Structure formats: structure tokens, C-alpha cells
N, C-alpha and C positions, 0 to 999 in steps of 0.2 A: 532296721528301715520305724521310724518314728511311726507311730497308731494311735488313730481314734479310740477315742472310750470306746464305741459303740462296738467297733469292730473287738474289742475284747470281751463281750457277752457274749457266753451260749446261744443266748436270743437270739441276738441279732444273728449268727454264726446258721444256726437252725434256719432260720428265718427268710435265706440266703439259698437253704437248702431246695426248700419251701419255693422260690422264687423259678429256679431251678428248671423242680417237678411242673409246676406248673408252664413250665412254657412244653413240654412235650405231653403233657396230655389237653393242653388245646387243638396241639398237629391232630389229636383221635376226634374231633372233633365236627361234624359233620355240617359241611359248609347249609347255610342255614339257619345257623345254632349261632350265627354272632353277639348274640347278646350274651349268652354267660359266655364267652371267648371274653367278652371286656367288661364283664362284671369279676372274671375271677380274676383274667391282671390285674385291674387296675385293685383289689383287694386285698391278693394277693403282694404286689408290691406295695400297696400301702401300710401292711406290718411292721416290713424292714426301718421304709423313711419313721415311722413315729419312731419306735424301737432306739433308731439315727438322732433323732431332735431328744425326744425324752432324758440319756444319754448325755444328750451337751445343756439340759436346763442343771443352771445349780441349787432349785428352785428346786425342794423338797415334794413341794403340792403339784409343780408342771410335770418332773418325770415323772407324777403317778398318774396324772391327764395325757400324757403321749403314750404312756403304757396300753392302761384300761380301754384310750384306737385303736390301739396296736390287735388287744384281746378280743376288744369287736368285730373286726376286719380278721384277723383266726376263726370268729366259731361264722361271720358272715361266708366264708368259701370253705369250711368244713358243710356248709347249709346248702354252697351252692353243687359242691362235690357230690352230695350223698343224691342231688335230684339229679347230677351226669348220673351216679347209679342209675339210680330206678330208673332210671328212659332208656337204660341197658347204652351207653354213648358212649363212657371210657370204660376201658379193662377192670378189672379185679385188682388186678396187682396194682395201677398206678393209685385206684381211687382205696386202695388198702395203705401205701404210702403213704400219699397226700394226705389220710386219716393220723396213722400213728407222725404222722412230723406238726400236725395239727395241736395233736393232745400231750406236747409234747413244749410247742410253746405255750400255750392256753397256762398250761404251767408251771414251766419259768413267768411271764410275767402276771397270773397269781399271787406270788410269791413275790416280787415284787412291788406289786400294787399294795401287799399285805402292811397296813399300819402299823405293826406288832413287825415288821418283818428289814 
């Protein structure tokens, strides 16, 4: 089966794992916290989408631009998870799993955006 370039990237696969985890996390959030649900779903999805867009670019500078956007979305997700954790809205195991995935994603994206990389 043929694959798209982004599907071959470990960072994309990890970002997709995070999207699945986000789905589990938002189910835990109580009614009245829709703003957190919406923001986490949008930012979480944005990571994968920007990685895919970047992988589809031919220009190195355009690839880097999209990977940087993905990195910003990942750090936004980390902050949202931190808020959820501080407000005691999410199980600590989900918080830690999300944090671990985001640290991996940010690390890989940092390497992809390194001008010497």
C-alpha cells in the first residue's frame, strides 16, 4: 500500500497517538469546561495537520514553517493539560501520558526545524 510522506514520519505517528489520547481526556472534563475541550481538540489536531502539510512541501523553509506551527500547537496543548491538571480535571495518568507524548513530539519537531538538521 502506498503512503503519504507524512505517514512515514515518527513525529506524525506520535502526534496521532496524542489525538487519540485527547479524545480520552476530553471525555473526563466536566460540563462547563467546553472552552478547554474545544481548545485542546483544536490544538491537538493542529499538530498532526501541520506536520502533514510540512511533509508535503518541497521547500525546506516551508517545511520548517509548518513544523514550527506544529511545535507551537504542541506547547499550547502542554499548557492546556497543565491547566486541566492544576484544576484537578484530568486523571494524573492521562496528564502524564499526554505530557510524555508532547515532550517527544516537541523534541522531534525541534530536530526537524534545526537549520543544521
